[in-house]
N, C-alpha and C positions, 0 to 999 in steps of 0.2 A: 554541374557536378551533384553526388549524393549528399542531402543531409543527414546529418548526425543526431542522436537524441541522448542525454543523459538521465537514466533513471535512477531515483534516490531513496533511500529508505534507512530506517535503523537496522534493519537483519535482512531476512529472505521475503519477507513478503512482498516486495517491489517485484520480485520476479514472478509472479502472478501476473501482472500487469506486462512485465516483459512478454512472456508467453502472448498476451492479447495482441501486444505490438508486432510481434512477430507474424502471428496469423493475419492482420489487417495491414501491415507495411513489409510484406516479404523483400527481402535484401537490403533494408534500412540498416545502416549500424549503429545499436544500441549500446553504449556504454552505461555499468552499473557500477552504484558508489554504496557501501554500506557502511554506517557510521556504528559498527561492532564495538569500538571503543567505550561506549557509553547505553549500549544497549540494556535494557528496552526504554526507550524515550520516555513511556507513560509513567516512568518514576523518577523523573528529573524536574527541577525546578523551572517554571516558566519562563523566565526573563533569561536565566542563563541558556537554557535549551534554543530561545531565539537566536541569541547572541552567539551559540555555538553554530548553527544550521547557516546564518548567513554569513559568518567568517569562512567553514567549511565551502561552501556553494562558490563563494568568492575564489578561493582556490581551484575546486574543480573545473570552473568556468574556464581561468585561466590557462589551465595546464590541457584540458581534454577539448575546449573549444566548440561546445556543441550547438547547434542552432536553436534547442530546446529544451526545457529541463522539465522532466516528469517528478513532482514529488509525490513519490509513489507510498506516502505514509498520511493515515489520517490525522495524527498529533502534529507531524511537523506542518501541513498542508494548513489545519485549522489556526496554529499557533504563529506560523513565520512566514505565510504566502503575504502579506502584506506587505512586512519589512523587505522580504526578498523582491517583489517587484517597484519597489520605492529604491532599493538600492541596485539595482541591475536592469541593464537595457533589454536584455534577453527576454522571451517569452517565458512563462512558468505554467504548467499544467499541474492543478492540485487535485486531491480525491477528498471527498467527504462522505460521512453516511447517506445511504441511499434511502433519505425520508421520503423524497418527493415522489419517485419512482412506486417506492412501497404503498402510499397513498393512494397512486395511481391506481394500483392492482388490487388493494384491500375491498372487499364487500362488508367483511363485518366492521370494520373501521376501527379495529384495534390490532397495532401492529406492532412488531417487535424489533428489537435490534441487540447484536450481541457484537460486544466492543470490548476494548479496555476501561479499566477502571477511570483511567484519565480522561478517556473522551465520555465518558458516560456522566462524569462529574463536572464538566465545562459549560458555562452557559450556553456555547455555540451550539449544541446540541438542541436545546430548548429554543432557540432562536431559528432553528430549522425546521424544530415542529410548529411553530407559529405563523413561518412564513408558508410552508407550503401543504401542511397538515393538520390546520388547527380544528378542523372536525373530527380529527382522530385522537383516539387514545394511545400513545406511546409508551411501551413498555419496554424498559434497556434491562441490561445485566451488563455488569464491568466484569470480565472475567482474566484475571490476571495469569493464571497457569496457561491458558489455550495459545497464547504465543509462543510460547516455549514448548509446547506441544507440538505446534506447528514446525518449528523449526528440526524438531527430533524427524517428524514426519516427511520432512523435506530431504533429509539425508537418507531416508529410505528407511528407518527404523518402525516396526510394530509401534502401533500408540495404543493407548488404554480405551477403551470402549465406556468403560468405568467413568473415568475423570469426565469425558465429553457429557455424559448422560446427566452426572452429577450438574454439570454448569447448566446444560440445556433445561433441567428439573428448575434450576434457578431461576430461570426466565419464565417459563410455562407455569410454574407455581405460585406465582404472583397472583393476587387479586387480580381477576379480570384476563390472566394467562389463557385460559382455555377459549377464549374468544379470538385468540392471535390466529391469523389466517396468512400472514407474510412476514417473515423475517430477513432484515439485512443486515450484510456484515460490516462494520464500523473498523475494522483491521484488518488491513491488507495479507497479514498473516494467514487468516482463518481461510483464503483460498483455498489451502493446501490441507483443509479440514472438512471441505464442502459435502463430500462423498459420506462423510460419517456424521455430520451433521443430519443430513437428508436422511440416513438410515435409521437414526436416534429420534426423529421428531413424529410428531404425530400424522397419520397418514393425510396427503393432501396438502401439505404445508409448503407454500413456496418460498425458496429458498434466493437472495438478491445477493451476487456479486459483481460490484460495480467496476471489474476490473476493463471489462470489455468497452463500457461507457467511456474511462478514460482516456481507453486507446483510441476510440473513435474521436474524442477532443482534438486530440494530440494529432492526428491525423489533419482535421480541420485547420486547425492552427500552424500546421507546415506548408499547407498549401498555400497560405496566404503569402509566406515568407519568400523574399527575392532568394535566385539560385546564389549557392553559395560559392566564392571562390574555389580555384583549383587547387585540391591539396594531395599530396600523396597517400595512396590507401593505407590503412592499418587496420590490424585485426580488432573485433571488439572484445573489452577487457572488461572483469568484474575486479573492482577494488575493495578492499576492506580496511577500516581505519585502525583494526587491530585483526591480526590472523585468526580466522573462525576455528572453531573444534572441529574435531574430524575434517582434517583437509582431504583427506583421500575420497571421505563420503562426499564431501562438498565437492569436488572436483567431478566426480561420476555424474552427481545431481545436475550440475549445472552445464555439463557436457550437452544435455538435452535442448538446452535453450542457447547453444552455440556459443560456451565459454570454454576457455582453457581454465588452467589453475588459478586459486586465488591469487590476488596481488596484492600485497601490502600498498597504501595508498601513502605517497609523500609527493608533495606538490612539485618540488624539484626533479622528482624519477619520471613525471607524469611526461608521455610523449606529445609532441605539439604537431 
C-alpha cells in the first residue's frame, strides 16, 4: 500500500520541501504540520523548543501514522533531531544548511549563508564548516525579517525588494564578502524568495536551496521501508497549531500543493 510522509515546520517554509517531494514522488500522500502557535522558532528558548517539538511530533505520529517524518525546518532539525530519533522508532529526515554542497561548488573558497539569527549563532553551524568546509571562509548573515517576508510572498503578496537588498548587503558587505561565489539558504522559508535573491545578488552568484536534496533523501529512506498495512485512503491535509493569518490566501496558495483549507491541529480530531 502507499506510504505516507509527514512534513513539519514552524510555518510555510516546509511547503518548499513538499513541492520537491511532489515532484520526486508523485502520488505519494504528504501531510503537513505547521507549529504556527509559536512561530518563529528562532525566537524560542532551545530546551523548551526541543520539548515542544518532541511532544508535538508524538501527537502527530499517533494521529497521522506516517511512515516517515521530514523535519522541514533548520532550527528544529539542528536542535531536536537527536531527541526525536531517540524517542520514536519512525525514521526522520532533517534539513541542515548546505555547507558541504557550497564547498563543493565554490572556486573562491569563500561561501555565504543566509539564515535566521538563531541558526547563525548556534555552534552547529561552525561544526558543519569544520567538518565539511575547513578550507573555506564562511560568511553568514542572520536575517530575522526574511522569514516573515517569505510568509507574505507565499500568500501571494508583492514583497519589498528594498528589504531583500538590505539583507543581502549585510551578507556581501562583510569583510571578504566580495569573494563569495556560492550562497546557501539556511531557512526553508527562503525558498519562496529565491528568485528575488538571485535578481538582487551579484552576477554569476550560485544560490543553493537544499529542498530537492531533502526530498531525495526521503525517497531513499522510504525505499528501504517495508510496505505498510492496508488502510482506507484519505486526502492529504495541512494542519496548523494556530490558524494562519489570511486563511483565504493561504488556502489558495496551498491548493497548488494539493491541499484544501487549513485545518487546526488537535490530536483527538486527527484522522487515523
